[in-house]
C-alpha positions, 0 to 999 in steps of 0.5 A: 307460790314458786316459779315452777308453780306459776309456769308449769301450767303454761308447759302442759298446754304448750306440749298438748298444742304441739301434740294437737298441731301434729295430729292435726296435720298428719290427719288433714294431709292423709298421713293418717287414713280415714278409717285408720285406729288410732290410740293415746298410748300408741300417739303418746309414745310416739311423740315422747309426751305422756298420755295427757296432752294427747287425751286433750289433743284427742277431744280437740280433734273430736270437737272439729269431727277429725276423730271418732271416739268410742270408751272402751272400744276404739278412737278412729279417723273419722271418714269424709261425710259428704254431707258434713262437706256440703254443711262446712262449703254452706256455712263458709260460703255465707259467712265469707260472702259476707265478710269479703263484702265488709272487706271492701268497705275497710281494707286500705292499702297496707292491708292490700299488701299483706294479702299481696306477700300471701298471694306472692307466697302462693305462687311459690308454693304453685310452681314448686307444686307444694300442695301442703305449703299451698293449702296453709297459705290458702287459709292464711289468705282468707284468715287474714281477711276475716282479721283484717276486717276486726272479724275473726270470730267469723274465721274461728266460726268456720275453722270450727265446722270445715274439718271433713271439708278441709281433707276434700280440699287438700286432695283435690289440690294435686289437680287444681292448684292453679285453679285455686291461686287463681281464684284467690288473685280474682278475689283479691282484685274484686276487693281492691276494686271495692266491688261488692258484687264482684267478690260475692261471685267469686266468693261462691265461684270458688267454694262451689268448685268443691261440689264437682270436686267431690266426685272425683275425689271418691272415686280415686278414694272410695274407702275415705268416705262414709257411706250415707243415706 
């Protein structure tokens, strides 16, 4: 077996991951808008890669709910489903309420310091009105709480179900940036106080906000949303 044989599969995985990350970013930030047609050939040409890593990325995005794929017809960026947003919110609320209660028991000084660094970065993003950076740090904050409590699998479950919610959250940051940051500070302080009831309330209040945000986002971008019964 040659070294080229060993390393070649790893290289293909790397390209596929890069294609996935770029498409995921563009869909999340609405550079690729809901309802827009997208093809393997066009993406492969634009990114300078073969069609196989694009095909792999399309499948991963389909599994997350970002793409509608109809063989021999068309692949489109999925419209935002309010029902899917509510399902994601329910899953997040259940899992993050539990993980943050665990955090009250498990987190120590080193863990607080890690979260504090993320919050400091969020403060900078708020001052710069950098919604894309804040969104990335938003996920990092919630994911880190899970990881520092050895509950990374909980974040994996959340991540697999929150595609529709993510786009609404991203759009909402145009007018909720400071509010979202303040909510993270309250969650952080509740964990440090080891107050399980308070942190549960803060998480539930934080995630409940999206329900009041959806009508405003839908009014601003009606073409982005799926018409549901």
